N, C-alpha and C positions, 0 to 999 in steps of 0.2 A: 542326560539320561544315566550316565555312569554314576554321577553323584546321587541321583535319586535311587538307583539300584543299591548303592552302598548303604545309604540311609535306610532303605527298605529292609534289606537283609539284616543289617546291624540292629535295627529296632524291633525286629520280630520277637515275640516271646519265645524263650528257650524251652518250651514244652510242647508236647504233641497234642493235637486236638483231633477228634473224630471228624469224618467228612460232613456229617449232619451237625452243623454248629447251632448255637443258641437260636431258637426261633422266637424268643420273646422280644417283641417290639416295644421295649420300655426304656430305651436309651435316648437321651436328649443331648444334642450338640448345640452349644450356645456360645455366642461371642460378639465381637464388635469390629466393624471396619473403622480403623483409626486413621483419620486424615491429618495431614500436616496443618499447621495454623494458617497457612496461606490458601487453603482450599476449604470450600464450604460444601456440606452435604446437600445434594440435590433435593428439592422439595418432594419429588416422587420417589426418593430413596434409590438404593442401588440393588441390582439383581445379584444374588449370591447363590452359588451352586455347591453342593457337596459331592466331591469326586472320590471314586474308589479305584485302587490299583491292586492288582494281584500279580503273582509270578506265574508266567507261562511254563509249560513243561520244558521249554528250552532255556529257562532261567531268565527270560526277559520281563521287565516291568511293563505290564499291559493295563491300560485304562479299561474299565468295564462300563463307562457311561455314568451320567449323573445319578446319584442316589437320592437327591432331594433338591428342591429349589425354594428360595425364600426371597423376600424383599426387605431391606432394612427400613427401620423407622428414621425419623429425622436425627436421631442420635447415633445412627450407624449400627444399631443393635439388630441381630438376627438370631433365629432359633430354628433348629430342625428337631421335630419331635417324632416319637415312635420309629426310631431308626433301628433297623434290623442289623445287629452287629455281626461282623465276620472277623473272628480273632486272628485269621491268617492274612488279612488284607491291610493295606495302608490307606489312609484317608487324607484329604486335603480340601480346604475351602478356597474357592476362587471367586473373583469379581473383576469388573472392568471399571476403571475410573478415567473418564475422558479418552476412551478408546484403548487405554493401556491395561494389560492383564496383570493382576496382582494376586498372590496366593499366600496362604498360611503355611506354616511348617507342616511337614508330613507327620501325622500322628497315628497311633494304633489303639485299638479298643481292647480292654482287659475283661476277663470273665467277672461277672457280677457288677460291672461298672454301670452306674445310672446316669451320670452327668459328666460331660467333657466340655471344658471351657477353652476356646481357642480363638485368637484374634487375627485379623489381617491388618498388618501395619503398612500403610502407604507412606513411603519416605518423602521428605521435602526435596526440592530441587535447588542445587547450588551451581553457580558458574565458576567455582574455584577449581580451575584445571590443575593447580598445584597439588591437589589431594589425590590425583591419579598417579600411580607409579607403574612403570614398565618392569614387570618381574622377570620376563623371559622373552628373548627374541631368537627365532630359528630362521636361518637362511637356507632354503633347499634349492640347490643349483643343478639344473639338468641341461644336457647339451642338445643343440639343434644344429641345423645346417647353416653354418656361418654366424651362429648366435647362440646365446644361452637363455634359458628361461629361469627366472628367479621367483620362487614362492616365499614370501615373508609371512611368518606366523608371529603375531604380537600377542602377548598375554598382558593385559592391562588390569591392574588391581585397584579397586576402590575400597579402601578400608574404613571410610567414613559412613555414617548412617544415612547420608543424603545421596540422592542420585546426582551425578555430575553432568551438567549440560554443556557440551562444547560447541553448540551451534552458533553462539555469538563470540566465543573465545576458543577457536579451534585448537585441537591437538595436532602438532606439526611433526612431520617426519621428513628428513632431508634424504632423498633417494640419490643413487648415482646419476651422474650426467649421462644424457643420451637414452633415457628411458623411452621405450616404445611399447605399444599395445598393452597399456595398463588396464587392468580390470580388477574390481573389488569382488570378492567371493562372498556370497550370502552366508549368514550364520546358520547353525543347525536348526534354529527356530524359524528360519525363513526370513528373518529381519534383514533389511537392506541398510548397509552402513553408508550414510550420505558422506560425500567427500568432494574436494576440489583439488585438481592437479594443475599447477602452474609451473611450467618447465620441469624441474625435478623436486619441487616443494609440494608435498602431499599434506593437505589440511583435512583432518577427520572431524566430521560434524555429527555427533552422536550423543545420546543420553545414556550414560553408563550407570547401571544399577550397582547396588552394593555387592561386593565380591569380585570375582574374576570375569573378565570378558575377553574372548578370543577374536582377534581381527586377522583376516587372511586376505592377501592380495597377491597378484602376479604381475610381472612385467618382463620385457625382453631387452637384452643388451646385445648389440651387434659386435662381432669379433672380426679381426683382420688377420688373415693368414694363420688361423688356428689358435689365436691367443688374445687375451685382453687383460687389463688391470682394472679391478673393481675397487672403487672407493666409496665407502658408506659412512656417513656421519650419524652419531647418536647423541642424545641429550642425557645419557646415563653412562655408567661404567661399562666397559667392554666385557667384563666378566660375565655379564648376563647374555652374551651373544654366542650362539653355536652355529656352525656351518656344516651342512650335509650335502653329499653328492653321491650318485650311484657308484657302486664299486666297479673298478676296471674301466672306467670311461675317462672322466676328466682328471687333470692333475692340478692340485692347488698348492701354492707355495707362499709362505708369509712368515716373517719373524714374529708376527703378533699372534699366530695360531699354534696350538699344541694339539697334535693328533691324539684322539681319545678312543680310537678303536672302531669297530664295526657295529652297526645297529640295523635292525630290521624294521622297516616302515611299510605297511600295506604289502607284505610278502616280497618286498624288494630290499636287497642288501645295500646299505648306505655306509660310506665312510664318514666319520664325524670328527670335527675339530672344535676345540674350546678356545675362546679368546683369552689372552693373558691380561692381567691387570696392567694398566698403562695410565700415564699422565694425560694422554690424548684421548679424545672421544671419536677419533677417525680410524676406521678399520680399513686397511689396504691389503690386498692379496692378488697374486697373479694366477690366472686360470689359463691352462694350456691343454693341448690335445683336443681342441674343438674342431669338428669336421668343417673344413673350409669349403666355401662355395666356389665352383669352377669359374664363375665370372670374375672372382678376385684375381685369378691367374691369367685371364685373357689379356689383361692390360700390360703384362710384363713384356711380351715381345714388342709392343708399341713403344713402351718406354725405352727398351734397348735400342730400337731403331732410331728413336728421337735422339738419344744420347750419342749414337754413332754419327748421325747426320750433323749434330752440333759439333762433335769433335772434328769432323772433316771440314766443316765450314770455318771453324776456328783455325785449323791448320792453314788453309789457303789464305785466310785473312791475315794471319801472322806473316806468311810468306810474302804476300803483296806489300804489306807495310815495310818489311825488311828491304824489298827491292826499291821501293820509293825512297827509303832512307839512304840506301847506297848511292842512288843517282844524285841525290842532293849533296852528298858529302864529297863526290869526285869533282876536281877543278876543271872547268871548261878551257879548251885551247882557243886562243885568240889569234887570228891571222891578220897581220897588218899589210895592207897592199899599198905600195908607194907608187904613185904615178909620177913619171918624169915628164916634164914639159920642156919642149925645146925653147 
């Protein structure tokens, strides 16, 4: 939505128009749905819709509903005729191919324009996971009772013109050992990221479109007596990793992290750290000041009593062994009785 808003505002004509815009319905929008070579156009064609977006009084990009519908021919060509132009609105062409939504770039109408040509390009699919690059990783660490909750935000960049399918060759993330209560968070579009978690190995199975994709998930790590050491392995440079934690709660220490100040996320003040460049791809840091669960301390008296009992038992056992040893080392007196016979 932010990207669409930026494009929408940045692409608007830099002139003022009256409220009653052009009423002439003589504009034509024409284009083609361009499929990759491994896909064929359906015999019945594809449904294509012309969408319109305007800025609300609050400055939000708001769709106003379809402005026209058409069906492509066998060559993928479509055309919208007698379109009523709104010079202050943004437009986009959309269609679905095998259930997936594809759109054209956002475009704007100019005064006196008669014809606009715009295509919808459906990229091909590749299984080359090496084309995916992790551009940023954020670890948001929050405290709980006897544990911490870690929210990982991955920004995966696909700079190729193809969509990258990781369903057969999954994208892997090595999480810390002892992960509990893992859950994948849906994207803003409502799409569910398919995944598999075996022990601490996360396998992401998703079709990545061209551009950036944000993947967010959470998990829990148990702490003992208010602290734990977190170890997270990456397949890229540690310089892309940042760590965040709410101000005034947890304490984080590591020679691999550099404190970078305070930031505000969703009206909450967070302390932030940046990872240093390193020859290793393993980030380790200690987290302390975690609220400890009372059950962790109930076992301490039992342990003390057990150790005390063991010490007493060891003392008496040692004493008994010493006594036995002393008896064996003392020579016995032998009395010889002589009997005299007459």
